[in-house]
N, C-alpha and C positions, 0 to 999 in steps of 0.2 A: 503493501500499499504505499507505504513509505516513498518508492523508489518512482509508484506512477506518479504521485504529486511534487515529485521532483522535475518529473520530467514535462510535466503540465507547467509548472512556475517557470522550464525554462523557455516553453515553446509563444508563453502569453509576453515573456519577459523580449524573448526575439520580435514578436509579432510588432510589438510597442515601438519597439527599437523604428521599424520599419517605416511604420508608419508615419514616426516623426522625422524619420528623415527626409520622408517623398513627400513632407510638406513645407519643408526645409529648400528642398531642392524647386521644388516649385515657386517658393517666395523668390530666388534667387534668379530665377529667369524671368521675370513680371516685369514691366516695365519701371525706372526705378519713380516710386512718387517725393514728392516733396515733402520737408518736415512742418507737417501742422494744415491749415487750410486757408490760413488767407497769405498773401503775396507782400510781402516785405515790399514797400516802399523805399525810395533814396533817389536825393538828387544831384546828378551828376552834369558835366560840361566835357560829352566826347562825340568828336566828329568823326562822319558819316561819311565815306567816299560813296562815289559814283558808281554804282554797278547796271550792270544790266545782266535781266533773266525774261523768263517765258513764264507769261499769264495762262489765266487756267482757257482761253481762247484758242492758246498755240501763237501768238501774238508777242512779239520781243515785248517790254518792257524797261524801257529807261528810266533810274532813278529822275533823271533831270528831266524828266517831261511830267514831273506833280511839284517841279521849284516852286519856293515860294510858301507852300501850304505848310500846314502840321500833319506831323507824319505819324499813325498809330500803327505799330511795329510788334508781330509776335511771330516765333516760332513753332510749327506742330507737323503733324506729320497724319496723313487720314488714317492708319491702321492704329493709330495710340488710341487704349484701352482707358485711360483715367485721366493725364491730366492737362492731354490737349484739348480735349470736349469741356471744360470747364472755360479755358483763355480762349476757344472761340467763342463759347457763348457769351464771354463779358464782352468781346468789343462787338458782337450783333448789342449786346444792350448798350452798349455805349455809342453804335452808330442809330439807334432807332433815337436813342436819348438826345440828339444834334438835330435844332432845329434847321430847314431848309436850307437856310443861309449860311449856316455851319457847315453844309455837309459842301457846299462848293468850293470852304478852304482850311476840306480835314479832307484825309486821303488816311486807309488803311490798306497796309500790307501783312498778308500773311504767307509766312517763307517754307515752305516745305525743308524739314529735316531726314527724308529718305527719299530720293529722286529713282531708285530703282522702283518703285510704284508710285510714286505722285505726278505722274503724267498731267499734261490737258486735262484732259478726258477726266482723269480719277479729280483731279481738282476740283473740274466744274461741278461735278457729281458731289462733292465734299461742301463747296456753298451751295447749292443748292438745298443741300441736306440742313443745313442752318437758315435759310431763307436772307441770304445773305444780299445786299443788295449792291451790288457790280458795280453801279452807278460812281461809288467813289471808294471799291472795295477791289484791287487785286489777288488773287491765290497765286503762288509762284513758285516756279522748279529752273530748273537749271540745269548742266554738267555736275558734276560732282565739283572739278575742279572751280568753277564758277560759284557756285555756294560755297564751297569751304573758304573762299576769301570773303563772302559778306558773314559767315558764322564769323570769322576771328574778326572782323571791325566790332561785328555788335556784342564779342568775348561769349559766344557760343560755344561753348561744347556738345561733340557730338563723337557716340561710339556707337556702333552698329552691334548688337546684338544676337541677333538673326536677321532671317527675311522677313519684314514689316515688324522688327520689335527693334528699338532703336530709346538709348539713354539722350538724353540733350538737356540743356541747360533749360530751365522754366521758363524763359524772355519776354516780360511785353515793355516795348519802349515808348515815349514820346521822345518824337524828335519835332525838334522850329522851326521856324524858316529859312533859318539859315543852313539847314541839316545839321546840326547838331544836338544830340541827344540832353536832352534835360531831366527826362523821369524814367526812372529803370522800376518795374517791378516784378522782382522773383519768388515766384511759385505759383501752384496751380491757379488760385484760385483770385484773380486782384479785383478790387472795390471797382467797378464801374462807374460807382456814381464820383466817389476819388478822382479817378481816370478824367472823366467829364469837365472837374473844375479844375485839372490841372491844363488842360484843352485849351478850356476857355482863358485858363488865364497867360497862357501864351498868343490865343486870336486878340486877347483886350491890349498886348504890346504895341505903342504907337510905330 
């Protein structure tokens, strides 16, 4: 009897260990989630260089084409399971909070961190999913080297874990009319009301 109990105990211990190990490994394979839920806001002054990428319609997009406007930029990818949906939803809330007049002087950019999957067609479907108004919002992709230069300029780190699974800096940035980053929000859920206030503060400058 004692021998039987010993074997059962060992089997249960081994089974529990396997279950725990499986959970740990599954957690390690998921997209890296930010600490906490609210994005951290900081005031910065970082010049942003011009770049050319491809928008959701397959057309070339040059940053100079929106010169003189306040820009709201975030980095996301369409198969992201956690962080990116929150960031994209925040941008949509900002967009709908702006008046018709304000929208003429503000432009939103979502730049992919996974060009392997995020073709213009895929980005167009992603934009539709979030009801993005494309009159002042572009979803951008490009070749890896072109995107890498943009990521670097914004201080965004990108690490590919597997096909369709990417770790990247969760950044939403506000760029002023002189193409200088003035506000940075690091985290999954930037406060749309705060972003709107920051955007309007730049619009109010003479």
